[in-house]
C-alpha positions as CSV (number, residue, x, y, z in Angstrom):
1,X,10.8,-1.9,-7.4
2,X,8.4,-4.8,-7.1
3,X,10.1,-7.9,-5.7
4,X,9.1,-11.3,-7.1
5,X,8.5,-14.1,-4.7
6,X,7.8,-17.8,-5.1
7,X,4.3,-18.7,-4.0
8,X,5.9,-20.8,-1.2
9,X,7.2,-17.7,0.5
10,X,3.7,-16.1,0.6
11,X,2.3,-19.4,2.0
12,X,5.0,-19.6,4.7
13,X,4.5,-15.9,5.5
14,X,0.8,-16.4,6.0
15,X,1.6,-19.2,8.4
16,X,3.7,-16.7,10.4
17,X,7.0,-18.2,9.4
18,X,9.8,-15.9,10.7
19,X,12.2,-16.6,7.8
20,X,9.5,-15.8,5.3
21,X,8.7,-12.6,7.1
22,X,12.4,-11.7,7.1
23,X,12.5,-12.2,3.3
24,X,9.5,-9.9,2.9
25,X,11.1,-7.4,5.2
26,X,14.4,-7.4,3.4
27,X,12.7,-7.0,0.0
28,X,10.4,-4.2,0.9
29,X,12.1,-2.3,3.7
30,X,14.3,-0.1,1.4
31,X,11.3,1.1,-0.7
32,X,9.0,1.7,2.2
33,X,11.7,3.6,4.2
34,X,12.5,5.7,1.1
35,X,8.9,6.5,0.6
36,X,8.3,7.5,4.2
37,X,11.6,9.5,4.4
38,X,10.6,11.5,1.3
39,X,7.4,12.4,3.0
40,X,8.7,13.3,6.5
41,X,12.2,14.6,5.7
42,X,13.6,13.0,8.9
43,X,15.6,9.8,8.9
44,X,14.9,8.9,12.5
45,X,11.2,9.5,12.1
46,X,11.2,7.6,8.8
47,X,12.9,4.7,10.6
48,X,10.3,4.6,13.4
49,X,7.4,4.9,11.0
50,X,8.8,2.2,8.8
51,X,9.2,-0.1,11.8
52,X,5.5,0.6,12.7
53,X,4.5,-0.3,9.1
54,X,6.2,-3.7,9.4
55,X,4.7,-4.4,12.8
56,X,1.3,-3.9,11.3
57,X,2.3,-6.2,8.4
58,X,3.3,-8.8,10.9
59,X,-0.1,-8.5,12.7
60,X,-1.9,-9.0,9.4
61,X,-0.2,-12.3,8.4
62,X,-2.5,-14.9,7.1
63,X,-4.7,-12.5,5.3
64,X,-2.9,-12.1,1.9
65,X,-3.6,-14.1,-1.2
66,X,-1.0,-12.3,-3.4
67,X,2.2,-10.3,-3.0
68,X,0.5,-7.5,-4.8
69,X,-2.1,-7.3,-2.1
70,X,0.6,-7.5,0.6
71,X,2.6,-4.7,-1.1
72,X,-0.5,-2.6,-1.5
73,X,-1.3,-3.0,2.2
74,X,2.2,-2.2,3.2
75,X,2.3,1.1,1.2
76,X,-1.2,2.1,2.2
77,X,-0.2,1.5,5.8
78,X,3.0,3.6,5.3
79,X,0.9,6.4,3.8
80,X,-1.5,6.3,6.7
81,X,1.3,6.4,9.2
82,X,2.7,9.5,7.5
83,X,-0.7,11.2,7.5
84,X,-1.1,10.4,11.2
85,X,2.4,11.7,11.9
86,X,1.8,15.0,10.0
87,X,-1.4,15.5,11.9
88,X,0.4,15.2,15.2
89,X,3.2,17.6,14.3
């Protein structure tokens, strides 16, 4: 599912607005968690990796010009976290 956001949310998110980040988190968390859980087959590990993905998203605030770019970054980060996890196990 691809959430639709008003441009004001992206602008506020890029200014490190906590409420805007909470909206992005709420919209994308279920899909990111489901993706990671399908890959690692462990709910606790998926929860931890999903949290890591959103920490990285928080660190990259201010760098997105569109929600499609934000979404792509988030899912690429999730994929990379899964790959790193699989290398370690």
